[in-house]
N, C-alpha and C positions, 0 to 999 in steps of 0.2 A: 059655549063653556070650556072649550079646548082651545081658546084664543091664546097663543103664547105671549102676547103684548100685555103687560100689566100696567095698571095706573096706580099711582100714589096720591094720597091727600095732599094738597098744598101744590101740587105739580100737575098740570094738565098737559103732561108729556109722557109719551110711553118710555119704558125702560131701556129700549133700544136707542132712542135719541139720548137718554142720559149717559149710556156708555160711550157714545161718540163724543160727548162733552167732556168726559174725564180723559179720554185720549188726547183731545186737543189740547187740554190743560197741561198735561204731562209733556206734550211735545213743546209747548211754549217755555215750560220751566227748563226743559233740556236745552233748548236753544239759548236761553238766558245765561245757563251755566257755561255753555261753550263760549258765549261772547265774554264772560268775565274772565274765564281762562285765558282766552285770546289776548285780552288786554293786560292781564297780570303776568303772564309767563314771560313776554319780552322784558318787562321791566325787571323781573326776578333774574332773567338770564343775563342782562346787562350788569345787574349788581353783583352777580357771581363772577362774571368775566372781569369786572373791574378789580374786583378783590383779588382774583387770581391772575391778573395781568402781569406778564413777564416784564422784568425791569429792562430798560433801554439805555444802552451805554454808547457814548461817543468815543472817538478815537482817542482823544486827549485823556478822558477818564481811564480808558484801559491802559494807557501808558504810563499814567500816574500810579495806578494800582500795581502795575507790573513792578515798577521800581520800587515799590514799598513791600510787596509780598513775594515776590519770586525768590526762591531759596539761592540761586545764583548770586543775587546781589548781596545777601547776608554772607555767603562764602567769601565773595571779593572784599568786604569790609574786615572780616576775620583776617584774611590775608594781609591786608593793610596794617591792621594794628599789630600782627605779628612782625611784619617788616620794620615798623617803627621801634617796636621793642628790641629788635636786633641792633638797632643804632644805639640805644641805650646800653645794651650789653657790649658793644665795641668800644664805647666811650669810657667804660668803667675800668677801675685800677684793680690789680690783684690783691688780695687781702694778705696782710702779715701774718707771720707764723711764729709762734712761741714754742720754746722747747725748754722744759724744766725737768730736773731730776735730782735724786739724792741717794745717798747710801752710806755704809759704815766705813770709817777709817781705822785702819790698824797699823800701827807703828811696829817697826822691827825690833826696837829696844824694848825690854821688858819693863823698864820703870816708868813707862808713860801709858796711861789708860787709853782704851780705845775711844773713839768719838764718831762724828758724824760729818759728811761734806755734802754740799749741795751746789747746784748750778742753774742759772737761768739765760737762755739765749734767745734772741729775737731776730728774725729775718724778714726782708722785705724785697720781693721782686719787682724790678723796675724795667719796663720795655724800653727800647729805643724809639725816639721819635718817629723814625720811618716806619717801624712796625705798626705803632698806634695809628699813623696817618693811614697807612695802607688798609689796616682793619676797619677803620671809620669809613673810608671812602667806599670800600666794598660793600659795607652795610648800606650806605647811602644810595649807591648805585642799584642795590637790590630794591630799595624802596621806590626809586623811579620805575624800575621794571615792574613792580607790582601795581603801582599806580596806574601804568599804561594798560596793564593786564585788566584792571578793574574798569577803566575807561572803555576797553574793547568789550569787556562783558556787558557794559551797558548799552554800547552801540549795537552789539549783536542782538540783544534782547529787544531793544527798541525796533531794529529793523525786522526782526521775526514777527513781533506783533503787528506792525504795520502791514507786512506782507499777508499774514494770516487774516487780518481784518479785512483787506481788499479782497482777499480770495473768498472769504464768506459773503461779501456783497456780491461778487461776480457769480458765485454758486446760487445765490438767491435769485439773482436776475435770470439765470438759467431755469430755475425752478418756476418762476412766474412765466417764463416763455413757454416751457413745455406743458405747464398747467393750462394755459390758454390753448395750446395745440390738442391737448387732450379733450377739453370741452367741445372744441369745434369739431373734431373728428367723431365724437360721440353724436353731436347733432347731424353731421353729414351721413353717419351710419344709420340713423334713424329715418333719415330721408330715403336714403338708398334702399333700406329694408321696405319702406312703404311702397316705393316704385317697383321693387321686385315682387312684393307681394300682389300687387295690381296688374302685374305683367308688362309694365312700362320699361323696365331694365332687367337685362340678363342676371342670371344667378351669380356669375363670376364678379360682377361688380360688388355685390353684397360681400362675397368672399374677400375680395380686396379691402373693402372698407372695413370689414372685421379684423384683417391682418394689420391695417395701418392703426386701427383703435388700440389693438393689443400692444402694439410697438410704441405708442404714445403713452399708454398706461406704464410699460416697462421703463421708458425714459423718465417719466415722472417720479417713479419710486426710486429709481437710481439717483435722481438729481436731489430728492430729500435725504437719501443716506450720505450723499456727498457733503451736503450742508451740515447734517449732524456730526460727520467726521471732523469737518473744519472747525465747528464750534468746540468740539471737545478738544482739539489740539490748542485752540485760542484759550480756553479755560486753563489747560495744562501750563500754559506760558504765564498766566496771571497768578495763580495760586488756589488754593482750596477755599478761600473766602468768596471766590467767583460762584454765583449760583448756577445750578446745573441748566436752568432754562433761562434764557436771556435773549434780547433783540439788540440789533446794531442800528445806530443811526448815522447815516452817512451816505456818500456816492463816490464812484470812481472819477478821481480828479482827471481832467484832461486840459488844464490851462497852464501847467508848469513846464517850462522848457529848460534844457540842460545847456550849459555853455558849450563853446566848440571844444574838439578834443584837445587842442593846444593847451587851452587853459586848465583842462582837466589833468593833463600831463604834469603841469606846473604844481598842481596841489598834491601829487603823489609823495613829494618830499616831506610833507606835513601830515602824511597819514599816521594815525596811531599804530597801525600795524607794522609800519616801517620804524617808528620811533621806539616801539617795544623791542624789537631786534637790536637797535642800537644801544639801548639801555642795558640788555643782555650782554652785548659785546663789551660795553664799558665795565660791567661787573666782571667779565672774564679777565679784563686787563688789569683791574685792581687785585683780583685773586693771584695772578701770576706775580705781581710785585709783592704782594703779602708772602707768598712762598719762598721768593728770593730773599725777602728780609729775615725770614724765620731761621735762616742758616746762623745768624747772629742775634738772636731775640733780645737780649738785654743783660742785665747784671742782676746779682743779688746782694743787696747790703745785709751785714750781719753784725750784731752787737751782743755782748753777753758778759756775764759775771759768774766767777766761780769762787766758792767760799770752802777752804780748807780750815782745818782747825787752827792752824797758825800762820795761814796765807790766804789773801784775798787777790784775785786775779781778775783784771778787766780786759775783755777782748773786743777788737773791732776788725771787720774782714769785708773782703770783696770776693764774689764768687761769679766767674765768667766761664759759660759753656765753651769748649772747644770743638769746632766741627772737623773732628778728625776722622771718624768712621762713618758718620752719617751727615752728608751735606745736602740731604733732602733732594737728591737727583730725581727720585721717582715723583714726588709731589710737584716739582718745578716742570718736569717733562709733561705731567698730566695736565697742569694748568695751561701750559702752552699749546697743547693739543686742543684743550677746550676753546682757548682763544681763537685758534685758526678754525675751529668749528663754528664759532659765534660770527666771524667775519664772513664765512661762507654762506651762513644762513641770512646774514644782512643782503649780500649780493643776491642770493636766490629770492628773497622776499621783495626786493625791489624790482627785479625782472619779472616776478610773478604778478605784482601789482600793475606794472605797465601793460602785460598781456591780458589780464582779467578787465582792466579799464577799456582797453580798446575792444576787446571782445564784447562787453556789456554795452558800449557805446553803439556799437554796430548793430546789436539787438535792439537798441533803443531806436535807432533810425529805421530799421526794418518795420518794427512795430508801429512807428510813427507813420510811415508811408501807408501801411496796411490800414490803420484807422482813418486816414485821409481818404484813402480809395473807398473805403466802405461808406464814409460819411458824404463823399462827393459824387457818388453815383450808384454803387452796387446795391445799397439798401433801397433806393427808391426804385431802380430797375427790377429788383426781385419783387418789390411790392406791386408794381405795375404789371408784371407778368402774371402775378397771382390774381390780380383783379381781373385782368383779361380772361384768364383761363376759368375763373369763377363765373363771369358773366356767360362766357360761351357754354359752360356746363349748364346753367340754369336755362338757357334758350335752347339747349338740345343740340348745339353745334359740335360739342366735343363730349367725349365719355368721362366717367369718373376717373379712369386711370390718368389721363391728362391733368385733370384737376388736382389729383392727389399728387402727382409729380411736381407740379408747381408748388404745391403746399409744403411739400418736403424740402425743395430747393430753398424756398423762403425762409424755412426753419433752419436750415443749415446756414444760410447766409448770416442770419441773426446770431447763431451760436458762434460762428466764426469772428463776427464783430465783437462780441463779448471777450472771447478769448484774445483778440488783438488788443483790445483796451487793457486787460489784465497783463499781458506782456509788455506792454507800454510802461505800465506802472511797475512791473517787477524789475525790468531793466534799469529804471531810475533807482529803486530802492537798492539794488545791488551795487551800483555806483556809489550811492551815498554810504553803504556799509563800507566799501574798500577805502573811500577817502576820509570817512569819519565826519563828514559835514551834512548840514540840513539842506538837501535839494528839493525835497517834496515836503512843502508846508503843511503843517498840521493845524486845521483849523478848530477852534474851540467850539 
């Protein structure tokens, strides 16, 4: 009568067996739900990541966007418009002047009634041809200088965008490198910890592995910050229309080679940096000629009519300024000093270009030799040493310290290789900026 197992009609099974059946059913239901979630979640994650994927830009797209959106380009265009407007101003003529007046006329004789008189005069200033020519040439020289300045702005912007683009690629490669090292050192740390726990390795090896893992994590975080900084600077060069989160498509080029130094020196004479200085010197020359011509700027033609009660007078005249007290000595001396300064700037810019081109070319040769040294032996040698150290560590022939030293050396060699590649490109871009020519081809 006190049997805890109860039977139900229709089921020849005890309640205890029925409870086990319910638990099994719930377990199967739970496993099916987990399977459904496992199948649906990757699809949902893929859809979300696709919808939120950052846009990818090539170098050519960034250059085109920078030329359209960067405020410096808009400023250059406004300066060009202002310079062309100054040419229109220099070619214009002075407006004529009209002078009119009237008043009462009173006679001395008493038998004549008072009346009125009036007069109208017209004057037209006319500049001498040398004044107008000097003024127009000065405005046209200023247009040339502003156009060269706009070209320099475009060259500078283009060079900076390309430089930062390749810098981002180089820093992203460093991130990939240190990320692999971080993951590898985490695995090494776990293996060392396991061996230390079972007594196969001393505790100081675990401490060393922890230190290397922390250093790798620090390097990884620093590399990510450097990529973020470079992207922010690149976005600042493009404009506010550039999204905050974006990716770049490209690689560090290594197939372009510079001409010899003699050929590069011959191109200095056509550099926009030097041509801008020459245009400014030409503007200073025309300014001096204008100041010298303004001592006798021109004449003023005058014509008028005066009407008295009983007399009509017609007048024609000519007004010429006499340079007696002011012969524009100060203005002429200032323009002459500005011309000497412009000539000195041309010489200084030419010497500076020669110096900078030669310096950048030497840096290019050094970087080229370093890249060749890395690719022709250093990378493979460092990798071979690492493999030997890893194999020796696995077979117990060497300790963890030797293996970590080999890993650190290999990591340092790869970082130096990436730095050499970037220095190689940076030297080419600097020469490209100085000469204003396309030396590093941009692939679409």
